[in-house]
C-alpha positions in Angstrom: -18.5 -23.7 31.0 -19.5 -22.5 27.6 -19.2 -18.9 28.7 -15.6 -19.6 30.0 -14.7 -21.1 26.6 -16.1 -18.2 24.8 -14.2 -15.8 27.1 -11.0 -17.7 26.3 -11.7 -17.6 22.6 -12.4 -13.8 22.7 -9.2 -13.1 24.7 -7.1 -15.1 22.4 -8.5 -13.2 19.4 -8.0 -9.9 21.1 -4.4 -10.8 22.0 -3.6 -12.1 18.5 -5.0 -8.8 17.0 -3.4 -6.4 19.4 0.1 -8.0 20.1 1.8 -6.9 16.8 0.6 -3.2 17.2 1.5 -3.2 20.9 5.0 -4.5 20.1 5.5 -2.1 17.2 4.5 0.9 19.4 6.8 -0.3 22.2 9.7 -0.7 19.9 9.1 2.7 18.4 9.0 4.3 21.9 12.0 2.4 23.3 14.4 1.7 20.4 15.5 4.5 18.1 15.7 4.1 14.3 14.3 0.5 14.1 10.9 -1.0 13.5 9.6 -4.2 15.2 10.1 -6.0 11.9 13.8 -4.9 11.8 14.3 -6.0 15.4 12.8 -9.4 14.5 15.3 -9.6 11.6 18.2 -8.7 13.9 17.0 -11.3 16.5 16.8 -14.0 13.8 20.2 -13.2 12.5 21.5 -13.6 16.1 19.6 -16.9 16.7 20.3 -18.4 13.3 24.0 -17.3 13.4 25.9 -17.3 10.1 22.8 -18.1 8.0 21.9 -17.0 4.6 18.8 -15.2 3.3 16.7 -18.3 2.8 17.2 -19.7 6.3 16.5 -16.3 7.8 13.4 -15.8 5.6 12.1 -19.3 6.5 12.5 -18.6 10.2 10.5 -15.4 9.9 8.0 -16.9 7.4 8.9 -14.2 4.8 9.8 -14.2 1.2 13.5 -14.3 0.3 13.1 -11.0 -1.6 11.6 -9.1 1.4 14.2 -10.6 3.7 16.9 -9.5 1.4 15.5 -6.0 1.4 15.5 -5.8 5.2 19.0 -7.2 5.5 20.3 -4.8 2.9 18.8 -1.9 4.8 20.2 -3.2 8.1 23.6 -3.7 6.5 23.7 -0.1 5.1 22.7 1.2 8.5 25.4 -0.8 10.3 23.3 -3.4 12.2 24.3 -6.5 10.3 27.2 -7.5 8.0 27.4 -10.1 5.3 30.3 -12.3 4.4 30.1 -15.0 1.7 26.3 -14.9 1.8 26.1 -15.4 5.6 24.8 -12.7 7.9 26.2 -11.6 11.3 25.3 -8.9 13.8 27.6 -6.0 14.1 28.3 -4.3 17.5 25.5 -1.9 16.7 23.2 -4.8 16.0 24.1 -6.5 19.3 23.3 -3.2 21.1 19.9 -3.0 19.4 19.2 -6.6 20.4 20.2 -6.0 24.0 17.9 -2.9 24.1 15.0 -5.1 22.8 15.7 -7.8 25.3 15.8 -5.2 28.1 12.5 -3.7 26.8 10.9 -7.1 27.0 12.3 -7.9 30.4 11.2 -4.6 31.8 7.7 -5.1 30.3 7.3 -8.5 31.9 8.6 -7.2 35.3 6.1 -4.3 35.1 3.3 -6.7 34.1 3.8 -9.0 37.0 4.9 -6.4 39.6 1.6 -6.3 41.4 0.7 -10.0 41.1 1.0 -12.6 43.8 3.2 -15.7 43.2 0.0 -17.7 42.8 -1.3 -15.4 40.1 2.1 -15.6 38.3 2.0 -19.4 38.5 -1.5 -19.4 37.0 -0.3 -17.2 34.1 2.7 -19.5 33.5 0.5 -22.6 33.5 -1.9 -21.0 31.0 1.0 -20.0 28.7 2.5 -23.5 28.9 -0.8 -25.0 27.9 -1.1 -22.7 25.0 2.5 -23.4 23.9 1.8 -27.2 24.0 -1.5 -26.7 22.1 0.2 -24.7 19.4 3.1 -27.0 19.1 0.8 -30.0 18.9 -1.2 -28.4 16.1 2.0 -27.5 14.2 3.4 -31.0 14.5 0.1 -32.6 13.5 0.0 -30.5 10.4 3.6 -31.3 9.4 5.1 -27.9 10.3 8.1 -27.0 12.4 7.6 -26.6 16.1 8.6 -23.5 17.9 11.3 -25.4 19.7 12.9 -26.5 16.4 12.4 -23.0 15.0 14.1 -21.2 17.9 13.0 -17.8 16.7 
């Protein structure tokens, strides 16, 4: 049982380390003119809807000044617009978000294409357990759960 726990710990560390780079490369390959960080900003503007810089920054766990810089760049390039301190997606921003969602959907389909229903169910169960574990840790430490955050 110790070896299985060690394997899980190693896999979690490897996933944690490689996920940002894998996403960044996938975005670079599939979505023109945007970085993964910019896509996260666009997604947060969409999820938060009519929020200001502070709410968007908090959702992404970024400083207000860095968030303002991203939003300014995205506004100049036509992905977001600002009115009275609130940010909205433009048509171009909505297209970019749709491309990102398609990229994720296609990646998941490709990942599970050769798996049996039983194998997919096992992956789902494992992911649910991880989500519950992380949410429990966050709540116990006084943070905001993923469900409340909706990022």
